[in-house]
C-alpha positions as CSV (number, residue, x, y, z in Angstrom):
1,M,209.8,-80.3,173.5
2,P,211.7,-77.5,172.1
3,L,215.0,-77.7,173.3
4,R,214.7,-74.1,175.2
5,D,211.9,-76.3,177.1
6,L,214.7,-79.1,177.3
7,L,217.4,-77.1,179.0
8,L,214.6,-75.9,181.5
9,G,213.6,-79.1,182.7
10,L,217.1,-80.1,182.9
11,F,217.8,-77.2,184.8
12,V,215.4,-77.6,186.7
13,I,216.1,-81.4,187.3
14,A,219.5,-80.1,187.9
15,I,218.7,-77.7,191.0
16,W,216.9,-80.8,192.8
17,A,219.7,-82.8,192.4
18,L,222.0,-80.4,193.9
19,N,219.3,-79.5,196.8
20,I,220.2,-83.2,197.9
21,I,224.0,-81.7,198.6
22,V,222.6,-78.6,199.7
23,I,221.0,-79.9,202.4
24,K,223.5,-82.4,203.7
25,V,225.4,-79.0,203.9
26,G,223.3,-76.9,205.9
27,V,222.2,-79.9,208.4
28,A,226.0,-80.3,209.1
29,E,226.2,-76.4,210.1
30,L,222.3,-76.2,211.4
31,P,220.8,-78.9,213.6
32,P,217.7,-80.3,211.0
33,L,214.6,-79.2,212.0
34,L,215.9,-75.8,213.0
35,I,216.9,-75.3,209.3
36,T,213.2,-77.1,208.1
37,T,211.6,-73.9,210.2
38,I,213.8,-71.5,208.9
39,R,212.6,-72.5,205.4
40,F,209.2,-73.0,206.2
41,M,209.6,-69.7,207.0
42,L,210.6,-68.1,204.1
43,V,208.7,-70.3,201.8
44,A,205.7,-68.6,203.8
45,A,206.7,-65.1,203.6
46,L,207.6,-65.3,199.9
47,L,204.7,-66.9,198.9
48,V,201.2,-66.3,201.2
49,P,200.6,-62.6,200.9
50,F,200.9,-63.2,197.2
51,Y,199.0,-66.4,196.6
52,P,195.6,-66.6,198.8
53,V,193.2,-69.6,199.2
54,A,189.5,-70.0,200.2
55,R,188.5,-70.3,203.3
56,A,187.2,-74.2,202.7
57,Q,190.9,-74.5,201.6
58,L,192.5,-74.9,204.8
59,P,191.7,-77.7,206.4
60,F,192.7,-79.5,203.2
61,L,196.2,-77.7,203.0
62,L,196.7,-78.2,207.1
63,L,196.2,-82.2,206.7
64,L,198.5,-81.8,204.0
65,S,201.0,-79.7,205.7
66,V,201.7,-82.7,207.6
67,T,202.4,-85.4,205.4
68,F,204.1,-82.6,202.9
69,G,205.5,-80.8,205.2
70,S,206.3,-82.9,209.4
71,L,206.8,-86.1,207.7
72,H,207.9,-85.9,204.0
73,F,210.6,-82.3,204.8
74,A,211.4,-82.9,207.8
75,L,212.1,-86.5,207.5
76,L,214.7,-85.9,204.8
77,F,216.8,-83.4,206.5
78,I,217.1,-85.5,210.0
79,G,217.7,-88.6,207.5
80,L,220.3,-86.6,205.0
81,E,222.0,-86.0,208.4
82,H,223.2,-88.6,208.5
83,A,223.6,-90.6,204.8
84,E,225.7,-90.3,201.6
85,A,223.9,-87.4,199.8
86,G,223.8,-89.9,196.7
87,T,222.2,-92.8,198.6
88,G,219.6,-90.2,200.8
89,A,218.4,-89.8,196.8
90,L,217.7,-92.8,195.7
91,L,216.1,-94.1,198.8
92,V,213.6,-91.1,197.9
93,Q,212.8,-92.1,195.1
94,M,211.1,-95.0,196.6
95,G,208.1,-92.3,197.5
96,T,207.0,-93.6,193.6
97,P,207.2,-97.0,194.3
98,F,204.6,-96.5,197.2
99,A,202.5,-93.6,196.0
100,T,201.8,-97.1,193.2
101,L,200.6,-99.5,195.9
102,L,199.0,-96.5,197.5
103,A,197.2,-96.4,194.9
104,V,196.5,-99.4,194.2
105,V,194.3,-100.2,197.8
106,F,193.0,-96.7,199.0
107,L,192.1,-95.5,195.3
108,K,191.3,-99.0,193.5
109,E,194.0,-98.4,190.7
110,R,194.6,-101.5,188.8
111,L,198.7,-102.8,188.5
112,G,199.5,-104.0,184.6
113,P,202.5,-105.9,183.9
114,K,204.7,-102.9,183.9
115,R,204.1,-101.7,186.7
116,I,204.2,-105.0,188.6
117,V,207.5,-105.5,186.9
118,G,208.9,-102.4,187.8
119,L,208.1,-102.2,191.1
120,L,209.6,-105.4,191.8
121,L,212.7,-103.8,190.4
122,S,212.6,-100.1,192.6
123,F,212.5,-103.1,195.8
124,A,215.2,-105.1,194.1
125,G,217.5,-102.3,193.7
126,I,217.0,-101.4,197.7
127,A,217.5,-104.5,198.0
128,V,221.4,-104.6,196.5
129,I,221.8,-101.4,198.0
130,A,221.4,-102.3,201.4
131,G,224.1,-105.1,200.5
132,G,226.8,-102.0,199.9
133,P,229.1,-99.9,202.4
134,T,227.1,-96.4,202.0
135,L,223.7,-97.4,203.5
136,P,223.0,-96.0,206.1
137,S,222.4,-97.6,210.1
138,P,218.6,-98.3,210.4
139,L,217.1,-95.5,212.1
140,P,218.4,-92.9,209.5
141,L,217.4,-95.8,206.5
142,T,214.6,-95.9,207.9
143,I,214.0,-91.8,208.5
144,L,214.5,-91.6,204.7
145,L,212.2,-93.8,203.8
146,L,209.0,-92.6,206.5
147,S,209.7,-89.7,204.2
148,A,209.7,-91.1,200.6
149,L,206.5,-92.6,202.1
150,G,205.3,-88.9,203.3
151,W,205.8,-87.6,199.8
152,A,203.8,-90.6,198.6
153,V,200.8,-90.0,201.1
154,S,200.6,-86.3,199.8
155,Q,200.4,-87.3,196.8
156,L,197.6,-89.2,196.7
157,L,196.1,-86.4,199.1
158,I,196.8,-83.9,196.2
159,K,195.5,-86.0,193.5
160,R,192.0,-86.2,195.5
161,G,191.9,-82.5,197.0
162,P,190.7,-79.3,195.9
163,P,192.3,-77.9,192.9
164,I,194.7,-75.3,194.5
165,A,198.1,-73.1,192.9
166,P,201.2,-75.0,193.0
167,L,202.9,-72.4,194.8
168,A,199.6,-71.1,196.6
169,L,200.1,-75.2,197.8
170,A,203.3,-74.7,198.6
171,G,203.0,-71.4,200.7
172,W,200.5,-71.8,202.8
173,V,202.2,-75.9,203.5
174,A,205.0,-74.5,204.4
175,L,202.9,-71.9,206.5
176,F,200.7,-74.4,208.3
177,A,204.4,-76.3,209.2
178,V,206.2,-73.7,210.2
179,P,204.4,-74.6,213.9
180,Q,204.8,-78.3,213.2
181,V,208.6,-78.1,213.2
182,A,209.7,-75.4,215.7
183,L,208.6,-77.8,217.9
184,G,209.8,-80.5,217.2
185,S,213.6,-78.8,217.1
186,W,212.1,-77.5,220.5
187,L,211.8,-81.1,221.8
188,F,213.9,-82.6,220.4
189,E,216.9,-80.4,219.6
190,S,219.3,-78.3,221.3
191,G,221.9,-75.0,220.9
192,Q,219.5,-73.6,218.4
193,W,220.3,-69.9,219.0
194,Q,224.0,-70.8,219.3
195,A,223.5,-72.5,215.6
196,V,222.2,-69.6,214.8
197,K,225.1,-67.3,215.4
198,Q,228.0,-68.7,214.4
199,A,226.3,-70.8,210.9
200,S,229.0,-69.7,207.7
201,W,227.3,-68.0,204.7
202,V,227.4,-71.3,203.5
203,G,224.9,-72.7,206.4
204,W,222.6,-69.5,205.2
205,G,222.5,-70.0,201.6
206,A,222.0,-73.7,202.2
207,I,218.3,-72.3,203.9
208,I,217.8,-69.7,200.7
209,Y,218.7,-71.9,198.1
210,T,216.4,-74.9,199.5
211,A,213.6,-72.7,199.8
212,V,214.0,-69.9,197.1
213,M,215.5,-72.0,194.1
214,S,214.3,-75.5,195.1
215,S,210.9,-75.2,196.6
216,I,209.8,-71.6,194.1
217,V,212.3,-71.3,191.1
218,A,212.1,-74.5,189.9
219,Y,208.4,-75.6,191.1
220,G,207.6,-72.7,189.1
221,I,209.0,-73.3,185.7
222,W,208.3,-77.3,186.4
223,Y,204.8,-76.5,186.1
224,A,204.9,-73.9,183.4
225,L,206.4,-76.5,181.9
226,L,203.1,-79.2,183.0
227,R,200.8,-76.3,181.2
228,R,203.1,-76.8,177.7
229,H,202.9,-79.8,177.0
230,P,201.7,-83.4,177.6
231,I,203.1,-85.3,181.6
232,N,204.2,-87.8,179.7
233,R,207.2,-85.6,178.6
234,V,207.7,-84.2,181.3
235,I,207.4,-86.2,184.1
236,P,210.2,-88.9,182.8
237,M,212.4,-86.2,183.5
238,T,212.8,-86.5,187.4
239,L,213.7,-90.2,187.0
240,L,217.4,-87.5,186.3
241,T,217.3,-86.6,189.7
242,P,219.1,-89.1,191.6
243,V,221.4,-90.2,188.4
244,F,222.9,-86.4,188.9
245,A,222.8,-86.5,192.7
246,V,224.9,-89.2,192.8
247,G,227.8,-87.9,190.4
248,L,227.0,-84.4,192.1
249,G,227.4,-86.5,195.8
250,A,230.2,-88.0,194.8
251,L,231.7,-84.7,193.2
252,L,231.4,-82.5,195.5
253,M,231.3,-84.0,198.7
254,G,233.6,-87.3,197.8
255,D,230.1,-90.1,197.9
256,S,231.7,-93.5,196.8
257,L,230.6,-94.9,193.3
258,G,231.0,-98.6,194.4
259,M,228.6,-100.9,192.9
260,H,226.3,-101.9,194.8
261,K,225.6,-98.2,194.8
262,L,225.7,-98.1,190.9
263,I,223.3,-101.5,190.8
264,G,221.0,-100.8,193.0
265,G,220.7,-97.5,191.9
266,G,220.1,-98.4,188.3
267,L,217.7,-100.9,189.0
268,V,215.4,-98.2,191.5
269,V,215.4,-95.6,188.1
270,S,214.5,-98.7,185.7
271,G,211.7,-99.5,188.4
272,I,210.1,-96.3,188.4
273,A,210.5,-95.3,185.0
274,L,208.8,-98.5,184.0
275,I,206.0,-97.1,186.6
276,V,206.1,-93.7,185.5
277,I,207.1,-94.1,181.7
278,K,203.6,-94.7,179.4
279,F,204.5,-96.6,176.1
280,R,202.3,-96.4,173.1
281,R,201.5,-99.3,171.3
282,A,202.6,-98.8,167.3
283,P,200.2,-98.1,165.0
284,R,199.0,-101.6,163.0
285,L,200.4,-101.6,159.1
286,A,197.6,-102.1,156.6
């Protein structure tokens, strides 16, 4: 990969890692479902007018808005309100092992020895993190793992669904998710208008960052890289996202860097690496 594209890839990973920190900052000023609603409104307003889709694709996008919009993103924002940024980033990475297991069950994909070891390492890493002091209480933990499951289900749907341009998918999923998440905010949160009036530039900046930088700029660059290079050269860079997030959490938020998080996080990342990276056999010498 040329140096320019490598740096672009690392730039995207840094955006996504910082996004975890930004969400954590944002939900400190605004209720999580409210901030998710405003985020989706902004993404939809910026993308939907420029990326039309066929009417036949709307039911698929509506279904995806439930799994990707409400289940993944909304629960991510809720969970990060009560968890350390770095720990939350590691827990959400469990979406990859979940997706692997779902593909085995529903798509009848085969698990080779390498992927089985990767799954075992990933779940062992979560077990190690669970023994440390940074694990959130059971409810936020469950919410973050459900968020990872929502991501996994969404990836399977995208894999089997109609071909849709990535930014069109992001815009229309956001549009359909707005009423779902807004209803959740209305039912389960309070003081929304007061929070909006009192929010500082930090809170509004968090919304703009998660909508524009994470959802539009980062994904736009990322899918351009996927078009130019083999997937196996691009996807492994995502393994750096939780590493960057843990480091940024310690640097910017004062999160702890205990042995449980470091060892457990290393196991999770190693396991996911075994799942997503395809190793080529060396050619035989004559």
